[in-house]
C-alpha positions as CSV (number, residue, x, y, z in Angstrom):
1,X,81.4,107.4,101.9
2,X,82.6,110.3,99.9
3,X,82.9,112.5,103.0
4,X,84.7,109.7,104.9
5,X,87.2,109.3,102.0
6,X,87.9,113.1,102.2
7,X,88.2,113.0,106.0
8,X,90.7,110.0,105.7
9,X,92.7,111.9,103.2
10,X,92.9,114.9,105.3
11,X,93.9,112.9,108.4
12,X,96.6,111.0,106.2
13,X,98.0,114.5,105.1
14,X,98.1,115.7,108.7
15,X,100.0,112.5,109.8
16,X,102.4,112.6,106.9
17,X,103.5,116.0,108.1
18,X,104.3,115.0,111.6
19,X,106.3,111.8,110.5
20,X,109.9,111.9,110.2
21,X,110.4,108.7,108.3
22,X,108.5,106.2,106.1
23,X,109.3,103.6,108.8
24,X,107.5,105.6,111.5
25,X,104.5,106.2,109.1
26,X,104.2,102.5,108.8
27,X,104.4,101.9,112.5
28,X,101.8,104.5,113.0
29,X,99.5,103.0,110.5
30,X,99.8,99.6,112.1
31,X,99.1,101.0,115.4
32,X,96.0,103.0,114.2
33,X,94.5,99.6,113.1
34,X,95.7,97.6,116.1
35,X,92.2,96.4,117.3
36,X,90.4,96.7,114.0
37,X,92.1,93.8,112.2
38,X,90.9,91.3,114.6
39,X,87.3,92.7,114.5
40,X,87.4,92.5,110.7
41,X,88.4,88.8,111.0
42,X,85.9,88.1,113.7
43,X,83.1,89.3,111.4
44,X,83.4,86.2,109.3
45,X,83.3,84.0,112.4
46,X,80.9,85.6,114.9
47,X,77.4,86.6,114.1
48,X,77.3,89.3,116.8
49,X,80.0,91.7,115.1
50,X,78.3,94.7,113.6
51,X,79.1,98.1,112.1
52,X,79.4,99.6,115.6
53,X,82.2,97.0,116.6
54,X,84.3,98.1,113.5
55,X,83.6,101.9,114.1
56,X,84.5,101.8,117.8
57,X,87.7,99.6,117.0
58,X,88.8,102.3,114.4
59,X,88.1,105.3,116.5
60,X,89.6,104.0,119.6
61,X,92.7,102.6,117.8
62,X,93.1,106.0,115.9
63,X,92.7,108.0,119.0
64,X,95.1,105.9,121.0
65,X,97.7,105.9,118.3
66,X,97.6,109.7,118.0
67,X,97.8,110.0,121.8
68,X,100.8,107.6,121.8
69,X,102.7,109.2,119.1
70,X,102.2,112.9,120.0
71,X,102.5,113.0,123.8
72,X,105.4,112.1,126.0
73,X,104.2,108.5,125.7
74,X,106.1,108.4,122.3
75,X,109.3,107.8,124.2
76,X,108.0,104.4,125.2
77,X,109.0,101.5,123.0
78,X,106.7,100.9,120.0
79,X,105.8,97.3,121.0
80,X,104.4,98.7,124.3
81,X,102.6,101.5,122.7
82,X,101.1,99.0,120.2
83,X,99.9,96.6,123.0
84,X,98.4,99.5,124.8
85,X,96.4,100.6,121.8
86,X,95.5,97.0,121.0
87,X,94.5,96.4,124.6
88,X,92.0,99.3,124.7
89,X,90.7,99.1,121.1
90,X,89.7,95.4,121.2
91,X,87.8,95.4,124.6
92,X,86.1,98.7,123.5
93,X,84.9,97.2,120.4
94,X,83.6,94.1,122.0
95,X,81.8,96.3,124.5
96,X,80.2,98.2,121.7
97,X,79.2,94.9,120.1
98,X,77.4,93.7,123.2
99,X,75.6,97.1,124.1
100,X,74.4,97.7,120.5
101,X,71.8,96.2,118.6
102,X,72.9,93.1,116.4
103,X,72.6,93.2,112.7
104,X,69.2,91.9,111.4
105,X,68.9,88.0,111.1
106,X,67.8,88.4,107.5
107,X,70.9,90.3,106.5
108,X,73.1,87.8,108.3
109,X,71.3,84.9,106.6
110,X,71.9,86.5,103.2
111,X,75.6,87.0,104.2
112,X,75.9,83.3,105.2
113,X,74.3,82.0,102.1
114,X,76.8,83.8,100.1
115,X,79.9,83.2,102.2
116,X,79.1,79.8,103.8
117,X,81.1,80.5,106.9
118,X,82.0,78.0,109.7
119,X,78.8,77.5,111.9
120,X,80.6,77.4,115.3
121,X,79.8,81.0,116.3
122,X,76.5,81.6,114.2
123,X,74.3,79.6,116.6
124,X,71.1,81.8,116.4
125,X,71.3,82.2,112.6
126,X,72.1,78.5,112.3
127,X,69.0,77.6,114.3
128,X,66.8,80.2,112.6
129,X,67.8,79.2,109.0
130,X,68.4,75.5,108.9
131,X,68.5,75.6,105.1
132,X,71.9,77.5,105.0
133,X,74.8,75.4,103.8
134,X,77.7,75.8,106.2
135,X,81.4,75.2,105.7
136,X,82.2,72.0,107.6
137,X,86.0,72.1,107.0
138,X,87.3,74.3,109.7
139,X,90.4,72.2,110.6
140,X,91.4,71.8,107.0
141,X,91.0,75.5,106.3
142,X,92.9,76.4,109.4
143,X,95.8,74.2,108.4
144,X,95.8,75.7,105.0
145,X,95.9,79.1,106.4
146,X,98.9,78.4,108.6
147,X,100.7,76.9,105.7
148,X,99.8,79.8,103.3
149,X,101.1,82.2,105.9
150,X,104.3,80.4,106.2
151,X,104.6,80.2,102.4
152,X,104.0,84.0,102.1
153,X,106.5,84.9,104.9
154,X,109.1,82.6,103.4
155,X,108.6,84.2,100.0
156,X,109.0,87.7,101.4
157,X,112.0,86.8,103.7
158,X,113.5,84.7,100.8
159,X,113.5,87.7,98.5
160,X,115.0,89.9,101.1
161,X,117.7,87.4,101.8
162,X,118.5,87.3,97.9
163,X,118.6,91.0,97.8
164,X,121.2,91.1,100.5
165,X,123.2,88.4,98.6
166,X,122.5,85.7,101.2
167,X,121.6,83.3,98.5
168,X,121.8,80.1,100.4
169,X,119.1,81.3,103.1
170,X,117.1,83.0,100.4
171,X,117.0,80.1,98.1
172,X,116.0,77.6,100.9
173,X,113.1,80.0,101.9
174,X,112.0,80.5,98.3
175,X,112.1,76.7,97.6
176,X,110.1,76.1,100.9
177,X,107.6,78.7,99.8
178,X,107.2,77.1,96.4
179,X,106.9,73.7,97.8
180,X,104.2,74.7,100.3
181,X,102.3,76.7,97.4
182,X,102.5,73.8,95.2
183,X,101.1,71.4,97.8
184,X,98.3,73.9,98.7
185,X,97.4,74.4,95.0
186,X,97.3,70.6,94.5
187,X,95.1,70.0,97.5
188,X,92.8,72.7,96.3
189,X,92.6,71.2,92.8
190,X,91.9,67.7,94.2
191,X,89.2,69.1,96.4
192,X,87.4,70.6,93.4
193,X,87.4,67.1,91.6
């Protein structure tokens, strides 16, 4: 991990020298993790995701991002470049998942006992370890996640509108964010009791 940290630092310094603005640096960073984010989320839902899935997603996305930002392809619109990197990184990592050995069942069972994921895509582990307590509330958690995302974006955009002196829109977004947050907090507290 220490060697990886030093390598990431050197890569970051190299990328910083070729960027001409902070906005471009953020766009490059988002492109470099294009397929990786989904794999990180899938790890919580699908037993088959392993370390190779993550590594391939990172390497293909980073390589694709460097290619898209240092060749004549950089003239292409950012959205298309992002989609190309995403469209190569995600399938590459899924292929790596399927051709490499899965994580050991014992390790996955320990993970499931700690995390209590949703059982839908954990079939082999759920069958082999019937004593694991699974989370049965997928729909409720999905709705809470959607509402939480709306609250977070409303908060961010509400602050942004207020900073640009658009207080009506900003205030409405902030009030909406606060209302959703209070609703989610009250549901969470009632679920605990």
